[in-house]
Each structure stands twice: as C-alpha cells, then as structure tokens.
N, C-alpha and C positions, 0 to 999 in steps of 0.2 A: 510405558506412554511416553511420547515427545512432549516438552515442556522446556525448552531451553531459550533464554533471551537474555540480553545484556542489560545490566540494571541500570547503566548510566544513561541509556535513551530514554528521556523523560521530558515532561512539560513540552511546549512549542517549538517545534524545529522549522527548518526551512529548506527546500531542495536546493542542491548544489548546482549552480550553472556556471560554464567556464567564463561567461564574461563579467562575474561578480568576483571571481577569485582572488584577484589580485587586490581588489578593495576589502576582501574579508582578511587576508593574510597582513596587509598593512593596519587596518583598523581593529582588528581583532573584537568584532561586536560581540554583544551578550546574547548568544544563540546556545542553546543548549545541545544542539545535536543539528547535524545536516543528513539528508538522504542524498545518495548517489544514485545515478541511472545506471544500474549494473552494466548494461550492454555498451556503454560508453567508456568504461575504466577496465574492461576484461584485460587487455593487453597494454595498460598504462605503462609508457616508457618514455625517455628521452624528457622534454619538457613537461608534458603531462605525468609522467611518474615524479619527477621533482615536484610539481604542484599538489599532487595527491599526497605525497610523503609529508609536504609541509601542513596540508591540512589536518592530516592524522597526527600531528604533534600537539595540535591544539584542541580539537575536537571529536567526539565519538561519531561514528556515521552508521548508518543503515543502508542496506542496499535494494533498489527495488527495479525489477526488471519485467521484461514483455515477451521473452523468448522461450519461457519454458514448456509452452504449448501443453498446458496442464490437462485441457478438455480434448485434445486431438486423439487421432487414432494411428497417427505414425509412431514408430518405437521413439521413446525417448533419447536425445541427444546426450550422451554419457560425457563425450568429450566436452560439451558444453557445460554440464553440470559439473564436471571436474574444474572447470575455468573459473566457475561462480564460487566453488569451494575454496579455490586458491585465493581469490581476490577477498573472500570473506576473512581467511587466514592473515591476508595482509593488512586488512583493515580492522583484525582483532574485533570482529563482530558476528553474532549468531541472527542478527536481526535482517533476515532476507525474505523479501516477499515478492509474488508474482500474481498474476490474475487469473479467476475463475472464467476462462475462456478457452477457445482454441483459436491458434495463431498461423497454423499452416495445414494445408490439403495437398495430398498426392506430391509431395515434395516442394511445393510453390509456399513461400511466405505470402500472407494476406496483409500485412503492414497494418492490422488492426486487430481488434480484440471482437472475436466472434462469439454470441451466447450460445450457451448449452441449453437444450431442452431440460427441464427439471424434473426427471422422472427416476424410478429406481434403478432402471438400466444404467442410465447416465452417472448416477450417484454411485454404483459399484465400479464403473470404469474408472471413475476419477479419483475414488479411494485407492484403488490398485495402483495408479500413477502416483499419487501422493507419497503412498509409502515407498515406492521406488524412489522418488526425488529426496525422501528424508532420509533413507538409507544412505543414498549417495552423498548427500551434505554432512550428514553425521549430527544433525539437528534438526530442530521443528522448523517447517515453514510457514510462513504467513500469507493467507490468501486473501485477496481482494474481490471484493462483489464489482462488477463493472456497470457501466451506462451502455443501453442497449437501443436498437431503433427498430427492432423486430422481436417478436416472442412466438412461442410454437403454441399450435392450437391443442395438442394432446399431453400437455404437461399434467403432472399428478402431483407434485410438490410445489409448494411455494418457495420462493428465493430464500426467505430466511431459515424456512423448514430445511433444505436444501443445506445451506451452508451449516446449522446446527448439527445436522445429522454427520456431515463431512468431517468437523471437528471433533464429535464425539467418537467416530469411528477411528479416525486416523492421530488424533492428537496436534493436528496443526493448529495455527492461530488464525483469527479472522483481523483483516484489516477493513475497517468499515470506512467505506467513500461515502460521505454525507452529500456532497455534491452530486454524485452518481445517483443516489436514491432519489433526490429531486428531479434530475433529468428523466429517470425513467418514469417517475409519477406523472410528469407532463407529457412525455411520449408514449407511454405504456398504458396510462392510467392505473398504475398501481398507488399502493398507500405507503408514503415513506415513513409516518408515524408508525403505523402497523408493525412496518419492518423493525423499526428499533424496538418497539414493545416487545416482539418476539425474539430476537436475537438474544441468546444467552450470555449474559455479563463476562461468565469466567473465559468465554473464547476471544473477547475483543481486546487485543494489544494494542492496538493502533487506530488512529483515525486521519482521513485525508480530509482537507479542505480546499476547493478551487473554485475556477470560476467557467461559465459556461457562455456561449454565444446564441441569441436568438435567430434561428433561421425559418422565418415564416412561423409555420404551424408546427415546428418541432424544435428542441434545443440540441445543441453540438457540445459535447463535452470537449472544450477546445483547449482548456488550461490557459487561456489568455485574457482573464478579465478578473477582478477584485472579486472575491466571494459574495455572492448576491444574498439580500436581505432574507428571502426564505430559506436559505441554505444556512445563515446564520441561526434562525429560529430553530431549525432542526438539530444544529449544534448544540444550542442550550437545552435541548430535550435529551440528546445524546450525553452531554456532560453530567446531568443530572442522574441518569441510568449508569454511566461508566466513567465517575469520577476518577481522576489521576490517570487517564488513559492518555499516552503519548500522541500528540497531534501534530500534524504536518501541514504547511501552506504550500500547496502544490501550483507552481506556474511555470509552464514550458514554453508557450510560444507568445510572440509580441513582448518580449521580456521588458519589465518596467526598469527603472531604477532601484538599487538595492533598498534605498530609503522607503521606497513604495511596499517592498516586499516587507520591511520591518514595521511598518504601520499595520499591515494585515496580521503580522505576529503578535503585535501589541494588542489589537483587538482581540484575537484569539485567546491571547494569556487573559483577558479580563473574564471571559467565560471559564477558563480552566481553574484560575485561582478561586472564584466565586464557590465551585463545588469541589474543590480540593482542600480546604482548610481544615475539615474536620475528618480527613480520610488519610488513613496510612498508607505511605508508600508502598507500591506493590514491589514484592520480592519475587526474583526468579531465579531458579537454581542455575548455576552455572557449571558446564560440565567441559572435558577436553574434547578436541576433535578427534574424529575415530576415521 
C-alpha cells in the first residue's frame, strides 16, 4: 500500500510565485514550506534553475500539477511522469499532487480541469490510472478535489464517497481544497459540510485555501482574492476533524504583495494552531525512489 510523504511538509505554507522569489531569498521569511507549480519547473535551467536551487537550500517544497490527466482516456504520458519524478528527485520531495479531473481530449489540452462522473465505471478507470502513475513515480500521489461548473445526471456515487474509495483502493492521498468545496456548494448545490464530515481523516494529508471571484450567479475558482469568510468557517471545521494537516495558501492570479500572502498565512496559522496543540505530529514513512 502506498503511503510515502516527506515529514518536513507541515504547518501553513505558501505557493511559490516567481515575482516573490527574490524577496523570499533576501528576507528568508518564516514559512515552513512552499508549493511549486510542477509544470512551471520541469525544465528549470539557467536563472530559473539557479533560483530553484537557492529556494531548495532553505525550504522544503511540494509539487502541484495540472497535466497528469488522471481522469482522461488518452494513454498516460510516461515521458511527462518521468519528468515529474526527476523534478521530485531534484527537490527531494515525495509530496506530489494533481487533480481528480480530465485535462485533455483527443490529443487536445483543455487548459482547464473538467469534472468526472462519479460512477463505479469512472472509479475503476481512475484507480487503474493512479496505480500506473504511482508505479511510475515510485511513491504515493496526492489527489485534489476540483471546483466544477457542471455535474452529471447519472452519477451513482457522491464526490466524497468516490474519493474515499479511490484512496482505499489505490493508497493515494487526498488534498482537500476547502475553497473548491464552497465553490461547488454555490454552483452545484452540494453540501460542503457534509463532504468534510464524510471524508476519511486517514486519507487527508493536505488542505488548500484560496479565493474565488463572484460571476453573477456562480463563483469562479480564480485564485485571485483573499480567502472568503465562509471558506474560513469551513477550514475551521476541517481543522477540527483533520488537525495538524499541512495547509497551503493558494494565490495564482492578480498576485498581491508578499506581505498580503503572509497575512493570509498568519490567519490560517491561528486556526491551525488552535487544533494542533494536543495533537501529535503526523509521522509518515520515508522510502527510497524506485
């Protein structure tokens, strides 16, 4: 059973974005870890390679991607997976995540995360692909729940039920994006609190927090705003159930100052610390790459 994570990824981290790197390297802020967008760093060389190596001297990192096409029907791109594994080796991390979605059809990239139908057939399909991905990487993958704008009429499983079974069958981990839960509650009339109640704590190894944009009668998961008040309330609920779970502030568009990101981190840390005081730090097995 796959269960491989790096112990030093803990507390509240930040997404590493290029405009902030020089400030980070000069100031060495008190951030326990950074998340790299996998697909932006696969071929890091020249100045990008130098900056990445400097970051790695001071901070542990996780890798978060959008291109594995976990739910797709095209054959998996093993050259891409080899590149991800090589980057993970370079960063000395087993903490690699991607999304429960399909991202390409008939050889064409969608440049978006398309939802899957939550059915037994889709579950079997995704389990097989995650088994292949984890074999290629040599360690467990972490899978994120996505925000969505449509749902399927003939679904036979709930989203949390689907994710629980996926993790049970493959040994993958779950990245719980709390903002996505709230976006889906508004857009699709789902129940974010029920999702948190149903998901199994043993599978959740990371939490994402981000901001959305109001678009008339729906919410866009734009990652360009501070975390909204109802999302903080859901995070509070999640921390009660999943204390000591590594948390990331995710901000990708309309980037603010680094000080603004640190303020969001500080706010998240107050929730994190409130429920971690009497909880032992999670210890995860470390293994060699295969």
